[in-house]
Legacy VTK file of the C-alpha trace (Angstrom):
# vtk DataFile Version 3.0
C-alpha trace
ASCII
DATASET POLYDATA
POINTS 105 float
75.410 118.724 -55.061
75.138 117.838 -51.575
77.250 119.896 -49.263
80.641 118.363 -47.391
79.153 119.982 -43.507
76.201 117.173 -44.365
75.483 117.828 -40.542
74.067 121.523 -40.886
72.511 120.809 -44.092
70.166 117.830 -43.357
67.526 120.215 -43.246
67.734 121.260 -46.660
68.076 117.739 -47.690
67.149 114.810 -48.035
68.794 111.588 -48.579
67.936 109.179 -50.937
70.502 105.682 -51.372
68.935 104.247 -54.993
71.018 101.503 -54.669
70.335 97.493 -53.979
70.133 96.305 -50.730
73.307 94.565 -50.592
75.301 98.071 -51.593
73.259 99.584 -48.834
74.020 97.347 -46.282
78.312 97.339 -47.048
78.515 101.381 -46.787
75.875 104.248 -46.585
75.239 108.234 -45.506
74.282 107.948 -42.695
70.947 109.186 -42.314
69.841 108.446 -45.790
66.470 106.893 -46.758
67.371 103.357 -48.730
64.819 103.276 -51.414
65.900 100.867 -54.437
65.107 102.224 -57.527
63.223 99.825 -58.847
60.745 100.600 -56.042
60.335 104.075 -55.911
57.854 104.759 -57.916
55.771 102.599 -55.163
57.528 103.945 -52.562
57.044 108.080 -53.279
55.321 108.860 -50.108
58.478 107.646 -48.359
59.873 110.795 -49.792
60.051 114.529 -48.390
58.443 117.657 -50.017
59.771 119.806 -48.051
63.474 119.355 -48.720
65.782 118.763 -51.942
66.281 115.232 -52.376
69.681 114.369 -53.480
69.491 111.067 -55.099
72.526 108.597 -54.350
73.543 105.058 -55.786
77.137 104.235 -56.516
78.224 105.782 -59.379
75.913 108.730 -60.173
73.491 106.721 -63.266
71.401 105.714 -61.286
70.327 107.892 -59.207
70.419 110.118 -62.614
67.392 108.520 -63.586
65.305 108.269 -59.995
66.534 112.320 -59.783
64.487 112.444 -63.295
61.637 110.389 -62.257
61.237 112.797 -59.115
61.830 116.190 -61.058
58.582 114.743 -63.485
56.506 114.651 -60.267
57.554 118.103 -59.401
60.291 116.685 -56.496
62.895 119.070 -55.836
65.977 116.554 -56.626
69.983 116.678 -57.126
72.110 113.682 -58.139
74.792 113.353 -56.162
77.739 113.028 -58.400
80.245 110.504 -58.714
77.718 108.541 -56.151
78.899 106.519 -52.918
82.351 106.053 -54.831
82.772 109.711 -55.540
81.727 109.428 -51.543
84.299 107.508 -50.537
87.097 109.011 -52.715
86.565 112.360 -51.040
87.112 110.706 -47.763
83.714 111.372 -46.310
81.911 108.771 -43.386
79.803 106.324 -44.428
78.701 103.485 -42.227
77.886 99.626 -42.798
74.693 98.500 -41.811
75.745 96.625 -38.430
77.313 99.998 -37.848
81.023 99.844 -38.865
83.027 102.000 -41.647
81.590 101.130 -44.529
82.834 100.707 -48.340
81.448 101.039 -51.411
80.410 97.724 -53.785
LINES 1 106
105 0 1 2 3 4 5 6 7 8 9 10 11 12 13 14 15 16 17 18 19 20 21 22 23 24 25 26 27 28 29 30 31 32 33 34 35 36 37 38 39 40 41 42 43 44 45 46 47 48 49 50 51 52 53 54 55 56 57 58 59 60 61 62 63 64 65 66 67 68 69 70 71 72 73 74 75 76 77 78 79 80 81 82 83 84 85 86 87 88 89 90 91 92 93 94 95 96 97 98 99 100 101 102 103 104
C-alpha cells in the first residue's frame, strides 16, 4: 500500500505502472515508471533495487502479477490495492502524458 503523501514517500518507494501505453497516456501517478507487464522481464534493469517497488495497474490484477514476478526475483514489491481506479476514487492526483489532469481508462 502506498502512503497518501507520495512526495514524502519517494525516498522509500518506486511506483511501477504496468498498464498499456493508452492507459498510461490517459492518466498516471506523477513520477511513476511505465513498463507494460508484457515487457517487465526484458526491462528489469530499469527497476531500482534500493526501494520498495509499488506496482500499479487499473484495478490491481496485473500489478499483483508484476508484484509476484518481482518478489520471485528478490525485489521488494507491493501491489497498489484498487489500482488507478482506487487512486482516482480517493481523489489522489494523477496526470495525463500531456500534463493535464489524468483519467483512468
